C-alpha positions, 0 to 999 in steps of 0.5 A, a space after each residue: 203356894 197360893 195355887 196349892 192352898 186354892 186346890 186344897 180349899 176347892 172342895 169346901 168352897 161354895 162355888 168351887 165344889 161343883 167344878 171339883 165334883 166334875 173333875 172327880 167324875 172325869 176321873 171315874 170317882 163318881 161316889 166321891 163326886 156325889 158326896 161333894 154334891 150332896 154336901 152342897 145340896 144340903 146347904 141349899 145350893 141350887 145347882 147341887 140340888 139339881 145335880 144330886 137329883 140327876 145323880 139319883 135319876 141316872 145312877 151316877 155314884 149312887 143306885 138309881 132311886 127315882 123317888 129320891 131323884 124327884 125330891 131333890 129335883 123338885 127342890 131345885 125346880 122350886 128354887 128356879 132351876 130350869 134344868 130341874 124343871 125339864 128333868 122332872 117333866 121328863 121323869 114324870 112323862 116316862 113314868 119313872 117317878 112313883 105316883 105318890 110318896 115323892 115328897 120326901 126321900 125314900 131309901 127303899 132299895 127295891 123302890 125301882 121295882 114298883 110298876 110305874 105309870 106316866 104322870 101326865 099332869 105333873 109332867 105338864 106342870 113342870 114342862 109348861 113352866 120350863 117351856 114358857 121360859 123358852 127351854 126347847 126340850 121342855 117345849 118338846 116335852 109339853 108337845 108330847 103331853 098334849 099330843 099323847 097324853 090322856 084324851 082330856 088333856 090332848 090338844 093337837 093344835 097346841 102340841 104342834 105349836 110347842 113342837 114348832 117352837 122346840 124345833 126352832 130352838 134346835 131341840 132334836 125331840 122338837 124336830 121329831 115331834 114337829 115332823 110327826 105332827 106335820 105328817 098327821 092331820 091335813 097331809 098336804 104335800 107342803 106339810 109332808 115336805 117340811 116333815 121330811 126336813 125336820 125328820 132328817 134333822 132329828 135323825 141327824 141327832 141319832 134319835 132312833 124313832 126319827 131314823 126309822 120314820 125317815 126310812 119309812 118316808 124314803 121307802 114310800 116317797 112321803 114328802 120326798 122322792 122315793 129311795 128304797 135302798 136308802 130307806 132300808 139302810 135307815 131301818 138297819 141303822 135304827 135297828 142297830 140302835 135297838 128300836 124294835 119296829 125298825 128291827 122288824 122292818 129291817 128283818 122283813 126287808 132282808 127276808 124279801 130282798 127289798 132294797 137290799 140283797 136277800 138274806 133269809 137267815 139274817 132276816 129271820 134273825 132280826 125278826 126274832 130279835 124284834 119279836 123277843 123284845 116284844 114286837 107283836 107284829 114281828 112275831 106275827 110275821 114270823 108266824 106267817 113265815 112258818 105257816 105259808 109255803 115259800 123260801 122256808 118249808 112250813 113249820 106249824 109248830 114254830 108258827 104256833 109259838 110265834 102266833 101265840 107270842 103275837 096274840 098275847 101281845 094283842 095282835 088280832 090277826 095272829 090270834 085268828 091264825 092261831 085259832 085256825 091252827 087249833 081248829 085244824 090241829 096244825 102244829 098244836 093239838 086239835 081243839 075247837 074250843 080253844 080255836 073258838 076262844 082265839 077267834 073271839 079274842 081276835 074278833 073283840 079286837 076288830 078282826 072281821 075275818 075272826 068274827 066270821 070264823 067265831 060266828 061259824 063255831 058259835 052258830 052250832 048247837 054246842 055254842 052257848 046262848 051268850 056266844 050266839 047273842 054276842 055274834 049277833 050283836 057284833 054283826 048288827 052293830 057293824 051292819 048298821 055302820 054300812 059294813 056289807 059283809 057284816 050285813 050278810 052275816 047279820 042277815 044269816 043270823 036273823 034267817 037262822 034265829 042265831 042269838 035271838 028270834 028268827 026274823 025272815 022279813 028283816 033277814 031279807 032286807 039285810 041280805 038284799 043290801 049285802 047282795 050288791 057286793 057280797 057273793 054269799 049274800 047273793 046266794 042267800 038272798 036267792 035262797 030266800 026268794 026261792 023258798 018264799 021266806 020273808 018275801 014272795 017267792 020269785 024263781 026268776 029273781 032267785 035264778 038271777 041272784 044264784 047266777 051272780 053268786 055262781 059266777 063268783 065261785 060260790 059252790 052252794 049257788 052253783 048247786 042251787 042254780 043247777 036245781 033250778 035248771 033241772 026242773 025249769 023253775 024261773 026259766 027253761 029246763 036245761 039239764 046239760 047246764 045243770 050237769 056243768 054246774 054240778 061239775 064245777 061245784 064238785 071240783 070245789 068239794 061240794 058233796 051234794 054236787 058229787 052225789 048229783 053227778 052220780 044221779 044224773 049219769 045214772 039215767 033219767 035226765 037229758 044227758 047221756 047215761 053212763 052207769 060206770 061214771 055214775 058209780 064212780 061219782 057215788 063212790 066219791 060222795 059215799 066216801 065223804 059220808 053222803 047217806 044217799 050215795 052210800 045207799 045207791 052205791 050199795 044198790 049198784 054193787 048188789 044189782 051189778 048196775 055198773 058191772 059184776 055184782 059184789 055182795 060184800 061191797 054192797 053189804 058194806 055200803 048198805 050198812 053205812 047208809 043204814 047207820 046214817 039213818 036211811 030206813 030203805 037201806 035196812 030194807 035193801 040190806 035184808 033183801 040182800 042177805 035173803 038173796 045170798 043166804 039161799 
């Protein structure tokens, strides 16, 4: 009889109500359990205050409402409840509580739709209180605030110490945080080995980030012996726990057959999954996959979709690749202006290759003064930081007067500095020496610098060096050497070199003349729009210099040359018409 009476009285007794609520929860009656807890909370019972706050935070028996959660948890925390302090710190850290209006319950059903931000100050306050009481999870939270919070709050030394205490207390988040702290700063072998131990303990607690990072450590042999297959399996495990970065790594491993049997279809599927979940790097990798020839055929339209997604997520490399697609009209409508916008977007995020691409477009006559000024400022800043490629580009801006006054003397100084390592700077410095711009003309030095750039494969340098060989400036005349240099540059598509080959084979140079070969080179240059090649080709056909005369072809090419602004082409055309009208 007494047991029956005790059971009936349990919901109404101060001590038994919590246990009764727990039994209701176990049987799935969460709404009834919440009502029991709410009665005890209104009566001021500390544990009930905490449990009601947790119910609002986790959606147990009531809709999730973080503002209400904060109200009840704060009451419990102020009453001294340790768990409430930890819970509050976590909610503030993860941006789950509105920055204002949490002092009283809010019944707005749409409160959770408010875009929230972490409140690091309040997270630190509550975590500090609980951490000082020795609560390991609070110590881990405090370490997170001190390591990842706003710059003015950061203290990596203190963060590492709190993580160490949390790990010593058995907190999985403490093991994770301490492992990450040991991997930063001084990366000694001893610290990395200890980091691997703590990361393994955090991974054993099924923390996705820890599982992934342990995979990275095994993959690359950081703090442990390299074990690629095991590392890749950890990527898979974390990927299945919905960690985006792990999904990308697992997908890439499957694509490449790295540490696992290659499976292109499954790999692409995992990369897509990560990309669709917002992983910009995964989206960029998908773009690369579709833009480059390989196991899958190129699909520029698909590449553009993924590069766009990655670029919109802030991926600078993807933005640059998207710029190239718009510039060439690959998979998208060709649009140089849109290409320039994407190059600028990438350049402003530190992509040096994009800065160069943007500069190429911004240096033409259609670019705005603001764009040219921006380009010059970018290159000047990086050049002064010791960037050789930026020094070259800044020198070119100075030499061309892009974004400011032309300054040949300053251009020479920057180009000379960059020429130690940048082949194009070697060509430009040689050009300044040959032209005597900003420095006394010196053909010997010009030939030497053009030679270095030519050996590095710069087509313009090969042409410039060939011209020095032709007239003997800075050294001996050597027409055969010039011919070979022109051939190398012509193979690279340099239209001036193609025309020069026609001129050299046409006679008057110290190489065997062959007008049939000359005409073939003139034709190649003419088809690329070279006006003087069009003029010479018209003359060849008009006069039969390499075979029978062909008035129609002569007229066609002479008209092309005249349209391109060569007055002598008009004279030849008039003479041709007079000759064949008789």
